[in-house]
MARFIDREN-553712 format. One record per residue (C-alpha): residue in one letter; z, y, x. Coordinates in Angstrom, 2 decimals. Layout:
BEGIN
residuo|pz|py|px
a|Z|Y|X
...
END
This chain:
BEGIN
residuo|pz|py|px
m|-30.06|-27.61|0.93
t|-29.61|-24.36|2.76
q|-27.16|-23.92|5.75
l|-25.03|-20.76|5.48
d|-24.55|-18.40|8.35
p|-21.00|-18.06|9.55
a|-21.45|-14.62|10.48
r|-22.98|-13.60|7.07
t|-20.44|-15.37|5.26
l|-17.65|-13.45|7.12
r|-19.10|-10.21|6.46
l|-19.37|-10.98|2.67
v|-15.61|-12.03|2.86
a|-14.70|-8.96|4.46
r|-16.74|-6.81|2.17
m|-15.31|-8.61|-0.96
r|-11.70|-7.96|0.42
w|-12.37|-4.29|0.96
l|-13.85|-3.92|-2.49
g|-10.77|-5.63|-3.89
e|-8.30|-3.46|-1.89
r|-10.04|-0.35|-2.95
a|-10.13|-1.20|-6.56
t|-6.34|-1.99|-6.47
d|-5.53|1.34|-4.65
r|-7.53|3.20|-7.28
m|-5.84|1.55|-10.14
w|-2.53|2.15|-8.58
a|-3.45|5.87|-8.06
v|-4.31|6.17|-11.66
a|-0.92|4.43|-12.89
h|1.18|6.67|-10.41
r|-0.41|9.75|-12.21
f|1.33|8.82|-15.25
g|4.69|8.19|-13.91
s|4.75|4.78|-12.37
h|6.68|4.84|-9.06
r|7.80|2.02|-6.96
w|11.45|2.93|-6.13
h|13.09|1.51|-2.96
d|15.81|2.59|-0.49
g|14.16|5.03|1.89
y|15.11|4.71|5.60
e|13.63|6.30|8.44
t|13.70|4.57|11.69
n|13.19|6.10|15.18
l|12.93|2.92|17.64
e|12.61|5.24|20.73
r|15.83|7.00|20.07
g|17.52|3.93|18.58
w|18.56|5.40|15.25
t|18.03|4.61|11.61
r|18.71|7.36|8.93
y|19.05|6.62|5.09
r|16.87|9.10|3.07
g|17.91|7.90|-0.45
v|15.79|6.28|-3.06
r|12.11|7.08|-2.84
c|8.90|6.28|-4.18
a|7.06|3.92|-2.03
v|3.54|5.54|-2.73
c|4.27|9.29|-2.73
d|7.62|9.45|-0.87
e|8.84|11.43|-3.76
p|12.93|11.50|-3.94
w|14.42|9.87|-7.13
e|16.42|12.56|-9.07
g|17.98|11.12|-12.08
w|20.32|8.63|-13.45
END
């Protein structure tokens, strides 16, 4: 039975995670081109100045404002 090298295993896991994240980002980019948006209430916060500003409903991916009812 062969002993697995922990460093090699960690590199493999990190590489697989990176590939998975890249694939999901690409799929979302394609879906977003066809009008799929993730709408949420947009807030802008400045911790240094201590204020929060409401920006309206915006897309989480492209930050485009929602213009319609």
